[in-house]
LOMI-695843 format. One line per 3 residues: for each residue x, y, z of C-alpha. Coordinates in nm, 2 decimals, always signed. Example, Ala and Ser with C-alpha at 12.3 -4.5 7.8 and 13.67 -1.06 7.14 Angstrom:
! LOMI-695843
+1.23 -0.45 +0.78 | +1.37 -0.11 +0.71
! end
This chain:
! LOMI-695843
-5.96 +1.45 +0.45 | -5.84 +1.32 +0.79 | -5.74 +1.57 +1.05
-5.37 +1.58 +1.15 | -5.29 +1.40 +1.47 | -5.22 +1.66 +1.74
-4.92 +1.59 +1.96 | -4.98 +1.65 +2.32 | -4.69 +1.69 +2.56
-4.63 +1.40 +2.80 | -4.60 +1.46 +3.17 | -4.23 +1.43 +3.15
-4.22 +1.70 +2.88 | -4.44 +1.92 +3.10 | -4.20 +1.88 +3.39
-3.90 +1.96 +3.17 | -4.07 +2.27 +3.03 | -4.18 +2.38 +3.38
-3.84 +2.36 +3.53 | -3.66 +2.51 +3.22 | -3.90 +2.81 +3.22
-3.85 +2.87 +3.59 | -3.47 +2.87 +3.56 | -3.47 +3.09 +3.24
-3.71 +3.34 +3.40 | -3.51 +3.35 +3.72 | -3.79 +3.21 +3.94
-3.54 +2.94 +4.03 | -3.21 +3.09 +4.11 | -2.86 +2.93 +4.08
-2.80 +2.69 +4.37 | -3.17 +2.65 +4.46 | -3.29 +2.30 +4.53
-3.56 +2.15 +4.30 | -3.78 +1.93 +4.52 | -3.88 +1.59 +4.39
-4.16 +1.54 +4.64 | -4.31 +1.88 +4.56 | -4.31 +1.81 +4.18
-4.46 +1.46 +4.24 | -4.74 +1.61 +4.44 | -4.80 +1.90 +4.19
-4.82 +1.67 +3.89 | -4.98 +1.37 +4.08 | -4.72 +1.12 +3.96
-4.45 +0.90 +4.11 | -4.09 +1.02 +4.14 | -3.96 +0.80 +3.85
-4.05 +1.03 +3.56 | -3.93 +1.33 +3.77 | -3.59 +1.16 +3.82
-3.58 +1.09 +3.44 | -3.65 +1.46 +3.38 | -3.38 +1.56 +3.62
-3.12 +1.35 +3.44 | -3.21 +1.51 +3.11 | -3.20 +1.86 +3.26
-2.86 +1.78 +3.41 | -2.73 +1.68 +3.06 | -2.85 +2.01 +2.93
-2.68 +2.21 +3.20 | -2.99 +2.32 +3.39 | -2.95 +2.11 +3.70
-2.68 +1.94 +3.90 | -2.78 +1.63 +4.09 | -2.58 +1.60 +4.42
-2.58 +1.27 +4.62 | -2.79 +1.29 +4.94 | -2.89 +1.65 +4.86
-3.09 +1.61 +4.54 | -3.11 +1.84 +4.24 | -3.01 +2.20 +4.25
-3.00 +2.47 +3.97 | -2.65 +2.46 +3.81 | -2.42 +2.75 +3.86
-2.20 +2.88 +3.57 | -1.90 +3.10 +3.62 | -1.76 +3.36 +3.37
-1.49 +3.13 +3.25 | -1.73 +2.85 +3.17 | -1.94 +3.09 +2.96
-1.63 +3.22 +2.78 | -1.49 +2.87 +2.72 | -1.82 +2.73 +2.59
-1.87 +3.01 +2.33 | -1.50 +3.01 +2.23 | -1.51 +2.63 +2.15
-1.86 +2.66 +1.99 | -1.74 +2.94 +1.76 | -1.44 +2.74 +1.64
-1.63 +2.41 +1.58 | -1.93 +2.58 +1.41 | -1.70 +2.81 +1.21
-1.52 +2.50 +1.07 | -1.85 +2.33 +1.00 | -1.96 +2.64 +0.80
-1.63 +2.64 +0.60 | -1.67 +2.28 +0.51 | -2.04 +2.32 +0.43
-2.00 +2.62 +0.20 | -1.92 +2.42 -0.11 | -2.14 +2.13 -0.02
-2.48 +2.30 +0.05 | -2.73 +2.22 -0.22 | -2.97 +2.48 -0.37
-3.25 +2.30 -0.18 | -3.06 +2.34 +0.15 | -2.99 +2.70 +0.08
-3.36 +2.76 +0.02 | -3.43 +2.57 +0.35 | -3.20 +2.81 +0.53
-3.38 +3.11 +0.38 | -3.72 +2.97 +0.47 | -3.61 +2.89 +0.83
-3.47 +3.24 +0.88 | -3.78 +3.41 +0.74 | -3.99 +3.22 +0.99
-3.74 +3.31 +1.27 | -3.80 +3.67 +1.18 | -4.17 +3.62 +1.24
-4.11 +3.45 +1.57 | -3.87 +3.72 +1.68 | -4.13 +3.99 +1.60
-4.39 +3.79 +1.81 | -4.13 +3.75 +2.09 | -4.18 +3.37 +2.08
-3.86 +3.26 +2.25 | -3.95 +2.89 +2.27 | -4.05 +2.86 +1.91
-3.75 +3.06 +1.80 | -3.50 +2.85 +2.01 | -3.62 +2.53 +1.85
-3.62 +2.66 +1.49 | -3.28 +2.84 +1.55 | -3.13 +2.50 +1.61
-3.27 +2.38 +1.28 | -3.10 +2.66 +1.09 | -2.76 +2.56 +1.23
-2.83 +2.19 +1.19 | -2.86 +2.24 +0.81 | -2.51 +2.36 +0.76
-2.36 +2.15 +1.04 | -2.50 +1.83 +0.87 | -2.38 +1.96 +0.53
-2.02 +1.97 +0.67 | -2.00 +1.60 +0.59 | -1.79 +1.52 +0.90
-1.95 +1.29 +1.15 | -1.70 +1.34 +1.43 | -1.73 +1.72 +1.40
-2.11 +1.69 +1.42 | -2.09 +1.46 +1.73 | -1.86 +1.72 +1.90
-2.09 +2.01 +1.82 | -2.41 +1.84 +1.92 | -2.26 +1.71 +2.24
-2.13 +2.05 +2.33 | -2.45 +2.25 +2.26 | -2.67 +1.99 +2.44
-2.45 +2.03 +2.75 | -2.48 +2.41 +2.75 | -2.84 +2.43 +2.62
-2.93 +2.65 +2.91 | -2.67 +2.92 +2.83 | -2.79 +2.93 +2.46
-3.15 +2.97 +2.57 | -3.06 +3.24 +2.82 | -2.87 +3.43 +2.55
-3.16 +3.42 +2.30 | -3.41 +3.52 +2.57 | -3.24 +3.86 +2.62
-3.43 +4.16 +2.48 | -3.34 +4.22 +2.12 | -3.12 +3.91 +2.08
-3.35 +3.72 +1.85 | -3.37 +4.01 +1.60 | -2.99 +4.04 +1.59
-2.97 +3.66 +1.54 | -3.20 +3.69 +1.23 | -2.97 +3.96 +1.09
-2.66 +3.75 +1.15 | -2.82 +3.46 +0.97 | -2.90 +3.67 +0.67
-2.53 +3.76 +0.64 | -2.43 +3.39 +0.68 | -2.67 +3.29 +0.42
-2.53 +3.55 +0.18 | -2.19 +3.40 +0.23 | -2.31 +3.05 +0.16
-2.48 +3.16 -0.16 | -2.16 +3.33 -0.28 | -1.97 +3.01 -0.19
-1.74 +3.23 +0.02 | -1.61 +2.97 +0.28 | -1.39 +3.22 +0.46
-1.67 +3.47 +0.51 | -1.91 +3.20 +0.61 | -1.67 +3.07 +0.87
-1.59 +3.42 +1.01 | -1.96 +3.51 +1.03 | -2.06 +3.19 +1.21
-1.78 +3.24 +1.46 | -1.88 +3.60 +1.52 | -2.24 +3.48 +1.57
-2.13 +3.24 +1.84 | -1.90 +3.49 +2.01 | -2.17 +3.75 +2.01
-2.41 +3.51 +2.19 | -2.15 +3.48 +2.47 | -2.08 +3.85 +2.49
-2.45 +3.95 +2.54 | -2.47 +3.71 +2.84 | -2.14 +3.84 +2.99
-2.21 +4.21 +2.92 | -2.57 +4.19 +3.05 | -2.77 +4.23 +2.73
-2.79 +4.32 +2.37 | -2.79 +4.70 +2.43 | -2.48 +4.69 +2.65
-2.30 +4.47 +2.40 | -2.38 +4.69 +2.10 | -2.28 +5.00 +2.29
-1.95 +4.85 +2.38 | -1.89 +4.75 +2.01 | -1.98 +5.11 +1.90
-1.72 +5.25 +2.14 | -1.46 +5.02 +2.01 | -1.54 +5.12 +1.65
-1.66 +4.78 +1.54
! end
């Protein structure tokens, strides 16, 4: 039996991962310059693939490329965070509402399998693996919404603010809460309760923004407890 072909990351992918990790971990602070010559020397390559990586990272909200200054780590203010998660909650909530009656049994089983794996990744504290598979969970019901314009709007939005989403899921305890939220969403889909599915997906998105603004999962849960939620 032939061995499966292993996929090795390209130099461009390594650069992307290196810069993303540095920004998420805080090694590269907001406003810091990311040096093209330094990266070219470190990886032993020309500046062309580095510039290509910078363009992608700019589209994902990690970097801002400024003429005659170069690339710097993007800065987000409170209003941008609030606005992004408010729009995301509305669009994904509507997608969940439309998908609720359209999801097949096979797709529901796929959602269950993905979330079971997400639980394992959360327990292992594998943020990178979790982030990638987390997107697949949402893609199942977004694609099932059967609305191409809606899908385009959601994917364009979440790509532009990928950094915020990664930061939110990286916070201690956030991945475990996400798995619990997905379980409730899946129950609503199984019951074909479009209103509940929409409400839960919106709450999921809103929560992601609150943990960033409040400074972590513990602070957010404490605030909700005080409010009697």
